[in-house]
C-alpha positions, 0 to 999 in steps of 0.5 A: 155533378157534385152530390146534392144534399138537402139544406136545413129548413130555416126557422121563420121569425114572427115578422116572416110569419106575419108576412105569410099571413098577409099574403094569404089575406091578399090571396083571399081578396081581403084587401082591407085587412091586408092593408091594415096588417101591412100598416101595423107591421110597417110601424115595427119594421119600416124598411121591410121589403115584403111589407111595403110590396104587399102594402102596395098590392093591397092599395092598388086593389082597393083603388088607391093607385096613387098611394100604391105608386107612392109606396112603390117609390119608397120601396125602390129607394130602399130595395132598387133590385127587387123585381116585384116592385117594377111588376107591381108598378106596371100593374098600377100604370095599366090601371091608369091606362098609361101603356108606355109607362107600364111597358117601361115598368114591366121591362125593368122587372124582367131585366132584373128577374126574367122569371116573371111570367105575369110581366111577360104576359102583360108585355105581350098584351101591351106590345100588341095593343101598341102595334109592336108585333115583333116585341109581342112575339118575343114576350110570348116566347118568354111566356112559353119558355117559362111555362115549360119550366117546373113550378119549383125551378121557376119559383127558385129562379125568381127568388134568386133574382130578387136576392133571396139566395138561401130560399132559392138554394133550399128550393132547388136542392129539394127539386134536384133530390127528387128529380135528378139531372135537370139542366135548368135546375143544375144551372141555377144551382151553379149560379147560386154557387157563384153567388156564394163563391163556391166556384169548384162546385159551380164548375162541376155543375156547369160541366154536367149541364154542358155534357147534357146540353152542349148547345146551351150557350147561356150555360157555356157563358156561365161556365166561362165566367166561372173559369175566369173567377178561378183565374183559368183564363186560358180555358175561359177564353177557349169557351168564349171563342167557341161561343163567338164561332156561333155568334161573332156579333154577340156583345156579351160574348165579345165583352167576356172575351176581352175580360179573358184577354185581360186576365191573360195579359193580352191587353192590346187584343182586349183594347181592340175588342172594347173599342169595337164594342163602343159603337152602338153601346148604350152604356159606354162608361164601363167600356171606356174604363176597361180600355183605360185600365188596359192602357194604364197597365201597358204604360200608355198614361196619356191615352189612359187619362183620356179614356178615364175622362171619357168614362167620367163624362159618359156617366156623371158621378161614376165613382170608379172613373174618378177613383181610377184617376186618383189611383194613378197616384200621379194625377192632380185634380183641377178645382172644378173636378173636385167640385164635381166630385163633392157634388156627386158624393153628397147627392142622395141619388148616388149609389153606395159603390160610387159614393165610397169610390168618390170618397177615396178619390176626394181623399187623394185630391185633397191630400194633394192640395194639402188639406189634410183634415178634410182629406182624412175625413173623406178617407175615413168615410170611404173606408166606413162605407166600404167596410159596411159592404163586407164581413171581415173576421180577423180572428179567422186569419189569426186562427189560421196563423196559429195553425201554420205555426203549429203544423209547419215545424222544422220537423215537417220540413226536415221530413220533406227535405227532398220533396217537391218540384226542383225547378228554380223558376219562381220568385215569390214576393210577399208581404202586405200591400203598399209595402214596396212589392211592386218596386221590387217586382219592377227591379227584378222584371228589368232583368233580362232573365226574369218575367214580370207577371202579376199577382197570381192567384194560383197559390191561394187557389191551391190552398183553398183546394187543400182546405176543401169545402167540408173544412171551410167553415172552421178552417181546420183542414188546411194547413193541418193537411200538409202534415198528412200529404206524401212526397208525391203529392207535393211534387204533383202540386209543384208541377201543377203550379209550374204548368198552370203559370206557364200561360203568363210567361214568354220564355224567360227562365225565371218569373215573379209571383207577387201575390202579397198574401202568399206570406200566409202559405210559405210552408206550402210553397216551400214543400212543393217548390223547395228551390223557389226564391221568397222575398219579404217586402216590408215597410214601416208599419205606420206608413204601410197601414195608412197606405192601405187605409188610403187604398181602395182595392178592386177586390179582396184585402177586406182587412184594409178598411179599418185602422184597428183591423189593419194593425191586427193584420200587420201584427199577425204578418210579423208573427208569421214571418218571424216563424217562417224565418225561424223554421226556414233559415236562409230561405227568405230575403227580407227587403226593407222598403226604407233601406231600398229607397236610401241605398238603391244600388246596394239593395238591388245587388243584394236582391240579385245575388239572393236570386242567383242573377248576374247584376244588370244596370237596367235593374237600377234604372227600373223606371225605364223598363217598359212592361205591363204593371197591374197594381196600384203602384203602376205609375209610381214605379215608372218614375225614379225613387224619391224619399219624400213618399216615405213620410207622407203618413205624418201629415195625418199623424193627428188622426192616427192615434188609434192605429199607433195604439193598436200596433203596439210594439210592432212600431219597433219590432218590425225591424227585428 
């Protein structure tokens, strides 16, 4: 178990102090004063979750149940994942003697936050009142289980469920410092680590939990999910199979096993599991979507289309299903489908993620209809909505680039001339997304000696491990640590990479790792795998950046949701690639996408010669190769090349002035 350090005590704002006072007034049953204070504070912070919640409690206790329900409706519109509002709604329905509605409200609360003893107690009473004895017994069991938890663990669990991660972490760390190894507290801290994407700590904590309680199945499922987040799919599947051996019918275990199979590229097995789960599914849309993704990866396009349409039918306004159709790049929407998407996107009831997915889908649909002005409007709106969900700081990436230049010098590479694992197996394809890397991968994977895998996360994971948690805040440890490691460590890193990627291979002597962002780690790659081949997939900057602007990524690539951020990222990529070419002369082959399209045969021969592979005609006829392709270009690389796609961005030129200005001299320098 990693060391538990106390979190610094946060400073409370004036609003938080006033909320604390209102809670005290409610505890003293001074409901009229609490309501007056809540109304005053609401004028200052109208959308504050706690103010609305306390206002509703005061209104109910004052006998104005209708007003309390109206306040709760406003609270649900602003904070739909807050469990307290559903519990309070349940109390209101009890006051109105509406047992079925009260049960539904309390259930909604405990489905978000299972650590609500008040809701479980009310459910037990309501179930007994309505003759549902089995449900009453289950509710009573939950009450008893929560009663066995220490107050601090129960409170921290509730805080975490309601999104108050910082307060939950502060409380549970303090508890663990005082009480040591407590299974539930350790599991909660691991879940907080997952929420913060600190997966290594979460893994260690859950390993500690399972050492103390090996039959704790919920913790084992958490552990399997953490392993999957770290792309350790083989180990994750082993955990899922251990759970299925205990309960082969459990839907959560089966769903996770399918996800792990997808991670391992075992799509046929995943499809079989997902299809088995469709029977009895209360929400089949996600299952249809998962089946479609695997079918698409396998190149079974017609079947994938049917499943995407089934997902859209199963849940109206399902943005992910509509975007997935658009993301095929080859699908053309009917007028009725465009109308359906427009209606869903404009509906106030549509959730945020569905809305931006619909925007990207509409952008593509209207682009195909040559309605470029409206298409750009939807692309811009989708990007703005998606950008608002994350935090991208370009200066951190630029700072890391400067550090790579300073640390990874000719002298460092000369000093480690004979360092690393000597294997020639890997071929790395790097660059920006939408730069033609999938096309190069398909060409190479059409060779009898080359395994096409996927965008492997192993190199970024190694870099994150070298960075370490202590250096994560300022990014100062990596790449500086590369100058401090001894040759034996680079050999170990290379051998570990080759061992960990073996799971994606089927016996061919060479394999491809096409994680585009690996261009940031070419120094590390060279030091640990000095004989690996590195291909820089490059595309003209206006086309490349706008191609990214049109693309909604499944995860990561946060730089892609703003034209200026895209331009800064492209310029930084050029700067770093120029450095790698200077300090590693002859090690990197640049493949210009436009040149590859114009002279396919000549560039295929050039790529194969660089990779020390004999020419095979199948590489030129790459579109005939049957293999799994997981990226956005999967359908495009199954067709012959057409030059028309190179200039598609020009249809949007009237709106791309800011992009061109931000790129500056990169619009010509990219050919240097």
